[in-house]
C-alpha positions in Angstrom: 48.8 109.8 97.5 45.0 108.3 97.7 46.3 105.3 96.0 49.3 104.8 98.1 47.1 104.9 101.0 44.6 102.4 99.8 47.6 100.0 98.9 49.0 100.3 102.4 45.5 99.5 103.9 45.1 96.7 101.6 48.4 95.2 102.2 47.6 95.9 106.2 43.8 94.5 106.1 44.7 91.6 103.5 47.9 90.0 104.9 49.5 91.7 107.9 52.6 89.1 107.5 53.2 90.3 104.0 52.9 93.9 105.3 55.4 93.2 107.7 57.8 91.7 105.2 57.3 94.4 102.8 58.2 97.3 105.2 61.1 95.1 106.4 62.3 94.9 103.0 61.9 98.5 102.1 63.8 99.4 105.4 66.6 97.0 104.4 67.0 98.6 100.9 66.6 102.2 102.5 69.7 101.2 105.3 71.6 99.5 102.5 71.3 102.7 100.1 72.4 105.1 102.8 75.5 102.8 103.9 76.4 102.6 100.0 76.3 106.4 99.6 78.2 107.0 102.6 81.0 104.4 101.1 81.0 106.2 97.6 81.4 109.5 99.2 84.3 108.6 101.3 86.0 106.8 98.5 85.8 110.2 96.6 87.6 112.0 99.2 90.5 109.2 98.9 91.4 110.1 95.2 93.0 112.9 93.4 91.7 112.6 90.0 88.8 114.8 89.4 87.2 112.5 87.0 87.2 109.4 89.4 85.9 111.9 92.2 83.1 113.0 89.8 82.0 109.4 88.9 82.3 108.2 93.0 80.2 111.6 93.9 77.8 110.7 91.1 77.0 107.2 92.3 76.9 108.5 96.2 73.8 110.7 94.6 72.1 107.7 93.0 72.0 105.9 96.2 71.0 108.6 98.2 67.9 109.0 95.6 67.1 105.1 96.0 67.0 105.6 99.9 64.6 108.7 99.6 62.5 106.8 97.1 62.2 103.7 99.8 61.9 106.5 102.4 59.0 107.9 100.4 57.2 104.6 99.7 57.3 103.6 103.4 55.5 106.8 104.0 53.0 105.8 101.6 52.4 102.7 103.4 52.0 104.4 106.7 55.3 103.0 108.0 57.7 105.1 110.1 61.5 105.2 109.3 63.6 104.2 112.1 66.4 106.5 113.2 69.0 107.2 110.7 71.7 104.6 110.7 74.9 105.1 111.5 77.1 104.8 108.3 80.7 103.7 109.3 82.7 102.7 106.4 83.4 99.2 106.8 87.1 98.1 107.7 87.4 95.7 104.9 86.7 98.7 102.5 89.4 100.9 104.5 91.8 98.2 104.2 91.4 97.1 100.8 91.5 101.1 99.8 95.0 101.1 101.4 95.9 98.0 99.5 95.1 99.7 96.1 91.7 101.6 94.8 91.1 98.9 92.5 90.9 96.3 95.2 88.2 98.4 97.2 86.3 98.8 94.2 86.2 95.3 93.0 84.7 94.8 96.5 82.0 97.0 96.3 81.1 95.6 92.8 80.4 92.6 94.3 78.3 94.1 96.7 76.2 95.9 93.9 75.9 92.4 92.0 74.7 91.0 95.3 72.2 94.1 96.0 70.9 93.4 92.5 69.9 90.0 92.9 68.4 91.0 96.4 66.2 93.4 94.8 65.1 91.3 92.1 64.2 88.6 94.4 62.5 91.1 96.6 60.4 92.4 93.6 59.2 89.0 92.7 57.8 88.2 95.7 56.4 91.2 97.4 52.7 91.9 96.9 52.8 95.9 96.6 53.0 96.7 92.7 54.9 100.0 93.2 57.0 98.8 95.7 58.2 96.0 93.3 58.5 98.7 90.6 60.9 100.4 92.7 62.9 97.5 93.3 63.2 96.5 89.6 64.3 100.1 88.8 66.9 100.0 91.9 68.2 96.6 90.7 68.7 98.0 87.1 70.5 101.0 88.6 72.9 98.7 90.8 73.9 96.6 87.7 74.9 99.7 86.0 76.5 101.0 89.0 78.6 97.6 89.1 79.6 98.2 85.5 80.8 101.7 86.2 82.9 100.5 88.9 84.4 98.4 86.6 85.8 101.4 84.4 86.5 104.0 87.3 89.9 102.5 87.9 90.7 103.7 84.5 88.8 106.8 84.4 90.8 109.9 83.4 89.8 113.7 82.8 87.7 114.1 80.2 86.3 111.7 77.8 88.8 111.5 75.4 89.6 107.8 73.5 92.5 107.3 75.8 90.6 107.4 79.1 88.0 104.9 77.9 90.9 102.5 76.5 92.7 102.7 80.0 89.7 101.9 81.6 89.0 98.6 79.2 93.0 97.6 79.7 92.9 98.2 83.5 89.6 96.0 83.8 91.3 93.2 81.7 94.6 92.7 83.8 94.3 91.4 87.2 94.7 93.8 90.4 98.2 94.2 91.8 98.1 95.8 95.1 101.7 97.5 94.9 101.2 97.7 98.6 103.0 96.6 102.2 99.8 95.1 103.1 99.9 92.1 100.1 103.3 91.8 101.4 102.7 91.6 105.0 99.8 89.0 104.4 101.7 86.6 102.2 104.7 86.9 104.6 102.8 86.2 107.5 101.4 83.4 105.6 104.7 81.7 104.6 106.1 82.4 107.8 103.6 80.7 109.9 103.4 77.9 107.6 107.2 76.9 107.4 107.9 77.3 111.2 104.4 75.4 112.0 105.8 72.5 110.2 109.3 72.9 112.0 107.6 72.6 115.4 105.7 70.1 114.6 108.1 67.9 113.0 110.6 68.4 115.6 108.0 68.0 118.5 107.0 64.6 116.4 110.6 63.5 117.2 109.9 63.7 120.9 112.8 66.5 121.7 112.7 68.5 124.3 110.9 71.8 124.8 114.2 73.7 124.8 115.4 71.8 121.8 111.9 73.0 120.0 112.5 76.5 121.4 115.9 76.9 119.8 114.8 75.2 116.4 111.9 77.4 116.2 113.7 80.7 117.0 116.4 79.7 114.6 113.8 79.2 112.1 111.9 82.0 112.5 115.0 84.2 111.8 116.3 82.4 109.1 112.8 82.6 107.2 112.0 86.3 108.1 115.6 87.2 107.0 115.5 84.8 103.8 111.9 86.2 103.2 112.9 90.1 103.6 116.2 89.5 101.0 114.2 87.8 98.6 111.5 90.2 98.6 114.1 93.1 98.1 115.7 91.3 95.2 112.7 90.5 93.7 111.3 94.0 93.8 114.6 95.3 92.5 114.9 92.9 89.7 111.5 93.9 88.7 112.3 97.5 88.4 115.6 96.6 86.3 113.9 94.5 83.8 111.2 97.5 83.6 114.0 100.3 83.0 115.7 97.6 80.6 112.7 97.0 78.6 111.6 100.5 78.3 115.3 101.6 77.2 115.1 99.3 74.3 111.9 100.7 73.1 113.0 104.0 73.6 115.9 103.2 71.2 113.4 101.7 68.5 111.2 104.8 69.1 114.2 107.0 68.2 115.3 104.9 65.2 111.9 103.8 63.9 109.2 106.0 65.1 106.8 105.6 62.1 107.1 101.7 63.1 106.4 102.0 66.7 103.6 104.5 66.2 101.9 101.9 63.6 102.8 99.3 66.2 100.6 101.1 69.0 98.0 101.8 66.7 97.5 98.2 66.0 97.5 97.5 69.7 94.6 99.7 69.9 92.6 98.6 66.8 93.1 94.9 68.4 90.9 96.4 71.5 88.2 97.4 69.3 89.1 100.9 68.3 88.4 102.1 64.6 91.4 102.6 62.6 91.2 106.3 62.0 90.9 106.9 66.0 93.6 104.4 66.9 95.8 106.2 64.5 95.1 109.7 65.9 95.8 108.4 69.5 99.0 107.0 68.5 100.1 110.3 66.8 99.2 112.2 69.7 100.7 110.3 72.1 103.9 110.3 69.8 104.2 114.0 70.5 104.6 113.2 74.2 107.5 110.7 74.1 107.0 109.7 78.2 103.8 109.2 77.5 104.0 107.0 74.3 106.8 104.9 76.3 104.5 104.3 79.2 101.7 103.5 76.4 103.7 101.0 74.7 105.2 99.6 77.6 101.9 98.7 78.9 100.5 97.3 75.5 103.5 95.5 74.2 104.9 94.4 77.4 102.7 94.8 80.2 104.6 97.1 82.3 103.6 99.9 84.3 105.8 101.9 86.5 103.1 102.8 89.0 102.7 99.3 89.9 106.3 98.5 90.8 106.9 98.0 94.3 109.4 99.8 96.5 112.5 97.2 97.2 112.8 98.5 100.9 109.5 98.8 101.5 108.7 94.9 100.2 111.8 93.9 101.9 110.9 95.6 105.7 107.3 94.0 105.1 108.1 90.7 104.4 110.8 90.5 107.1 108.5 91.5 109.9 105.2 90.0 108.8 107.3 86.7 108.2 108.8 87.2 111.3 105.5 87.6 113.4 104.2 84.9 111.5 106.8 82.5 112.3 107.1 83.5 115.9 103.6 82.2 116.8 104.2 78.5 116.6 107.1 79.2 119.1 105.7 81.4 122.0 103.9 78.6 123.9 107.6 77.2 124.6 108.5 80.4 126.3 105.9 79.7 128.8 105.1 75.7 128.8 106.7 72.5 128.6 106.2 69.3 127.2 103.1 68.0 125.6 101.1 71.1 126.8 103.5 73.3 125.0 103.0 71.3 121.8 99.2 71.1 122.1 99.3 75.0 123.0 101.3 75.4 119.8 98.9 73.6 117.7 96.1 75.6 118.9 97.7 78.8 118.5 99.3 78.1 115.2 95.9 76.9 113.7 94.1 80.1 115.0 96.8 82.0 113.4 96.3 79.9 110.3 92.5 80.9 110.2 93.6 84.5 110.9 96.1 85.1 108.3 93.7 83.3 105.6 90.8 85.6 106.6 93.4 88.7 106.1 94.0 87.1 102.7 90.6 88.0 101.4 91.5 91.9 101.8 93.7 91.2 98.2 92.2 88.4 96.7 88.2 89.4 97.4 87.2 85.5 98.3 84.7 85.3 101.4 86.9 85.6 104.7 85.8 82.4 106.3 86.1 80.3 103.4 90.0 81.7 103.0 90.3 81.4 106.6 89.0 77.7 106.7 90.9 76.8 103.8 94.2 78.2 105.4 93.4 76.1 108.3 92.9 73.0 106.7 96.4 73.7 105.1 98.0 74.0 108.4 96.2 70.8 109.6 97.6 68.9 107.1 101.1 70.4 107.2 101.3 69.6 111.2 100.0 66.1 110.7 102.3 65.2 107.9 105.4 66.8 109.5 104.7 65.6 113.3 104.6 61.8 111.4 107.7 62.4 109.7 109.4 63.8 113.0 108.0 60.6 114.8 109.5 58.2 112.3 112.6 59.8 112.6 112.7 59.9 116.4 111.8 56.4 116.6 114.7 55.3 114.5 
């Protein structure tokens, strides 16, 4: 403690600005780690699998340990801690967790990697050796947390090879939300873009506000019904293909069990498992036909029943979201007329494009403002092009 006081006094007397920067960095880290611990504990409460829950709880404990170390360092430097921060779970994490645990974990993983970079940068610039060592230690553990998050999605009970394999396979594949949230976002995206273009084109032809309103409403209804029926048929077809492929694999397993076991073992060996371990795993799964079929479906065909969408939910989500997005460009014509209505429709539609684009970041993990700006630019292009086309036809 005497050494800590000396360091604090040295930092304070030698360079007041450096001391303030050091204390500010430690306080930021303290708050960041507490927020991370709260998020991990909340996620642990959302999962049923015991192993996943344990891993998330371990991550929460590690974050709390980091927070305690930062608090101790601040005390040693003679700096008081601020009041305990509120640690609400970010809305983006809540929504992504609804879309799928994998999506939320990927977002948190990106945060852990960002914290790693921040801690390494602070360790290189702060003048206190003990605080710098703490920052480097936390940076190293944040990197370990990122690796743990990549494996949690496939973690299963115990530490058997099957659990390790599922973690690897799930990490290698793209995340599929399997949720109405993704369908709703993309439905709103399609509806808004299509009807905005329709309204802009009809407005460019110098049509009356009443004509634009009728065309917009008819287009919105058509887009919503078309998108909903298309989503239903696509989801239903996906399930039918899944069932047909698994039926074929099941017949092959019944007729040639040895060949199918060897095939599954070879898939596992290609993933890096030793032959003996892969053979034992395939043999053990063969004693449980349902588990074996699920494994061979994932390995050979890339099929997973839990990722299949519900046709009715997909249809309802796509219909309502497409209708909502398509209705935005039409709303101003219910209350305004002439060029005022056209300008209002453009403004409302572009704002809608930005909001929908930002919402897409919930399932794509891109920065919300980049996604929103990209969608807005596309909306401007659609509006300008269709308005120009409408103007040409209107003149003609």
